C-alpha positions as CSV (number, residue, x, y, z in Angstrom):
1,M,16.6,-5.7,1.7
2,Y,18.0,-2.8,3.9
3,V,15.3,-0.2,4.5
4,L,16.0,3.1,6.2
5,I,13.1,5.0,7.7
6,G,13.1,8.6,8.6
7,G,10.8,9.2,11.6
8,A,10.0,6.9,14.5
9,G,6.4,8.0,15.0
10,L,3.3,5.8,14.7
11,V,3.6,5.4,10.9
12,G,7.4,4.9,11.0
13,L,7.4,2.3,13.7
14,S,4.4,0.4,12.3
15,L,6.1,0.3,8.9
16,A,9.3,-0.9,10.6
17,Q,7.4,-3.6,12.4
18,R,5.8,-4.9,9.3
19,L,9.0,-4.9,7.3
20,I,10.8,-6.8,10.1
21,E,8.0,-9.4,10.0
22,L,8.6,-9.8,6.2
23,G,12.3,-10.5,6.9
24,H,13.9,-7.2,5.9
25,T,16.7,-5.4,7.7
26,V,15.4,-2.1,9.0
27,A,16.8,1.0,10.7
28,V,15.0,4.2,11.8
29,I,16.2,7.7,12.5
30,D,14.6,10.1,14.9
31,I,15.6,13.0,17.1
32,D,13.6,11.7,20.0
33,P,15.7,9.4,22.2
34,T,12.7,7.8,23.8
35,A,11.3,6.8,20.3
36,C,14.7,5.4,19.4
37,R,14.9,3.3,22.5
38,Y,11.4,2.0,21.9
39,A,12.3,1.1,18.4
40,R,15.3,-0.9,19.6
41,E,13.7,-2.6,22.6
42,Q,10.1,-3.2,21.4
43,V,10.2,-3.3,17.6
44,G,13.7,-4.8,17.3
45,V,15.2,-2.5,14.7
46,M,18.3,-0.5,14.6
47,A,17.7,3.1,15.7
48,F,19.9,6.2,15.1
49,E,19.3,9.2,17.3
50,G,19.5,12.5,15.4
51,S,18.1,14.4,12.4
52,A,17.1,12.3,9.4
53,V,18.2,15.3,7.2
54,S,21.7,15.4,8.6
55,T,24.3,13.9,6.2
56,E,26.4,12.8,9.2
57,V,23.5,10.8,10.7
58,L,22.4,9.4,7.4
59,L,25.9,8.1,6.6
60,E,26.2,6.6,10.1
61,A,22.8,4.9,9.4
62,G,24.2,3.4,6.2
63,I,22.2,5.3,3.6
64,R,24.8,4.4,0.9
65,K,23.9,0.7,1.2
66,A,20.1,1.3,1.6
67,D,17.9,-0.4,-0.9
68,S,14.9,1.7,0.0
69,V,14.3,4.9,2.0
70,A,10.9,5.9,3.6
71,A,10.6,9.5,4.6
72,V,7.8,9.7,7.2
73,L,8.9,12.7,9.2
74,R,6.6,15.2,10.9
75,H,6.8,17.9,8.3
76,D,6.6,17.8,4.5
77,A,9.7,20.1,4.2
78,L,11.7,17.6,6.2
79,N,10.5,14.8,4.0
80,L,11.5,16.8,0.9
81,A,15.0,17.3,2.3
82,M,15.4,13.6,3.2
83,V,14.2,12.5,-0.3
84,T,16.7,14.9,-1.8
85,L,19.6,13.5,0.2
86,A,18.5,9.9,-0.4
87,K,18.6,10.6,-4.2
88,H,22.0,12.3,-3.8
89,Y,23.3,9.1,-2.1
90,G,22.0,6.9,-4.8
91,V,19.2,5.1,-3.0
92,P,17.3,3.3,-5.8
93,H,13.8,3.3,-4.2
94,I,12.5,6.3,-2.3
95,L,9.0,6.8,-0.9
96,T,7.5,9.5,1.3
97,R,4.5,10.5,3.1
98,M,2.9,13.8,2.1
99,R,0.5,15.9,4.1
100,H,-0.1,18.9,1.8
101,R,-0.6,18.6,-2.0
102,D,1.6,21.6,-2.7
103,F,4.6,19.3,-2.1
104,A,3.6,16.7,-4.6
105,E,5.6,18.2,-7.6
106,P,8.7,19.2,-5.5
107,L,8.8,15.7,-4.1
108,R,8.7,14.2,-7.6
109,L,11.3,16.6,-8.9
110,V,13.8,15.6,-6.2
111,G,13.4,11.9,-6.8
112,A,10.5,10.4,-4.8
113,N,9.4,7.1,-6.5
114,H,6.2,6.9,-4.5
115,I,4.3,9.7,-2.8
116,I,1.6,8.7,-0.3
117,S,-0.8,11.5,0.5
118,T,-2.2,10.8,4.0
119,V,-5.2,13.2,3.4
120,D,-6.1,11.8,0.0
121,L,-5.7,8.2,1.2
122,A,-8.0,8.8,4.2
123,V,-10.6,10.6,2.2
124,S,-10.6,8.1,-0.6
125,T,-10.9,5.2,1.9
126,M,-13.9,6.8,3.6
127,V,-15.6,7.7,0.4
128,N,-15.3,4.1,-0.8
129,A,-16.6,2.8,2.5
130,I,-19.7,5.0,2.1
131,E,-20.3,4.5,-1.6
132,Y,-19.4,0.8,-1.7
133,P,-20.2,-0.7,1.7
134,Q,-20.3,-4.2,0.3
135,V,-16.6,-4.0,-0.8
136,E,-14.3,-5.4,1.9
137,S,-11.3,-3.4,0.7
138,M,-10.2,-1.3,-2.3
139,M,-6.8,-0.2,-3.5
140,H,-5.8,2.4,-6.2
141,F,-2.9,2.2,-8.6
142,E,-1.4,4.4,-11.2
143,Q,-2.9,7.6,-9.8
144,G,-6.4,6.1,-9.6
145,Q,-6.4,4.7,-13.2
146,I,-6.7,1.1,-11.8
147,E,-8.8,-0.2,-9.0
148,V,-8.4,-3.5,-7.1
149,L,-11.4,-4.5,-5.0
150,K,-12.2,-7.4,-2.7
151,L,-15.8,-8.6,-2.9
152,P,-17.7,-11.4,-1.1
153,I,-19.7,-13.8,-3.3
154,P,-23.3,-13.9,-2.0
155,K,-25.2,-17.2,-1.8
156,R,-27.6,-16.1,-4.6
157,C,-25.9,-14.1,-7.3
158,N,-24.7,-14.2,-10.9
159,V,-21.4,-15.8,-10.3
160,A,-22.1,-18.3,-7.5
161,G,-21.2,-21.8,-8.7
162,R,-19.7,-20.6,-12.0
163,S,-16.1,-20.8,-13.1
164,V,-13.7,-17.9,-13.6
165,A,-13.7,-18.6,-17.3
166,E,-17.5,-18.6,-17.5
167,V,-17.6,-15.3,-15.7
168,A,-15.0,-13.7,-17.9
169,Q,-16.9,-14.8,-21.0
170,D,-20.2,-13.4,-19.8
171,P,-21.0,-10.3,-21.9
172,R,-22.4,-8.6,-18.8
173,F,-19.0,-8.7,-17.0
174,P,-17.3,-5.4,-17.8
175,R,-14.5,-5.6,-20.4
176,G,-11.0,-5.0,-19.1
177,S,-11.9,-6.4,-15.7
178,L,-10.2,-9.5,-14.3
179,I,-10.6,-11.8,-11.3
180,I,-7.0,-12.1,-10.0
181,G,-7.6,-13.6,-6.5
182,Y,-9.8,-16.1,-4.8
183,Q,-10.3,-16.9,-1.2
184,A,-12.6,-19.9,-0.5
185,H,-13.0,-19.2,3.2
186,P,-11.8,-16.3,5.5
187,H,-9.3,-18.5,7.3
188,E,-7.7,-19.7,4.0
189,D,-5.0,-18.0,2.0
190,L,-5.8,-15.9,-1.0
191,K,-4.9,-17.8,-4.2
192,I,-4.4,-16.9,-7.8
193,P,-7.3,-18.6,-9.7
194,N,-7.3,-20.2,-13.1
195,G,-10.1,-20.5,-15.6
196,S,-11.5,-23.7,-14.0
197,T,-11.7,-22.2,-10.5
198,V,-15.3,-22.3,-9.3
199,L,-16.6,-19.3,-7.3
200,E,-18.4,-20.8,-4.4
201,P,-21.0,-18.9,-2.3
202,G,-19.5,-17.4,0.8
203,S,-16.0,-17.1,-0.9
204,T,-14.2,-13.8,-1.7
205,V,-12.7,-12.6,-5.0
206,L,-10.1,-10.0,-5.8
207,I,-11.0,-8.1,-9.0
208,V,-9.0,-5.5,-11.0
209,T,-10.9,-3.0,-13.0
210,K,-11.1,0.6,-14.2
211,P,-12.7,3.2,-12.0
212,G,-15.6,3.7,-14.5
213,S,-16.5,0.1,-14.3
214,L,-16.7,-0.2,-10.5
215,H,-20.5,0.0,-10.3
216,Q,-20.9,-2.5,-13.2
217,V,-18.6,-5.0,-11.6
218,I,-20.4,-4.8,-8.2
219,D,-23.8,-4.9,-9.8
220,F,-22.8,-7.9,-11.9
221,I,-21.3,-9.9,-9.0
222,E,-24.3,-9.2,-6.7
223,G,-27.0,-9.6,-9.4
224,C,-29.2,-12.6,-9.5
């Protein structure tokens, strides 16, 4: 997959690094020659010096062949312009960072498939860390309609030593919730469990649920 990133700041370069590790072909665009040199020499991606909202630079960077564009420029107005141009050149998948919520609707209108609000993401992460300290990580999907949380299995709790099927059939386990991942030990890979997978104490599970069921899921998993 060819991914074109507008902006070689911390987010842009971190994204580029991760995509390179996953085997994608990546190019970044930035007006800062030092950032472009760093991207080439340290990150190992193609870097085009110039404005990411310049049609000339975008065409040079190969926007017509891009499978995905990520607009992570310093200002929302610039990201809006880059999203508009990416849509114009037929890029099938466009995502952008957003700092101010006023830009949410304009970004959708011009063609952004995914809008990541840095403020909302940071606040949500901190609220979850305060409200659910036992949860190792939590992700939100479909504008917060779905939650995916990673929970450790205590030694003495409702689910320790029980199979996934047994947990799912327990009337106390919130309806509409599902165990979708299982990690026996921290150094092992996360696996997709089946009904016979036994949840051992000290392991970790990945659960998908509705926001309104979060407390119920956590209370059930940790309960004795």
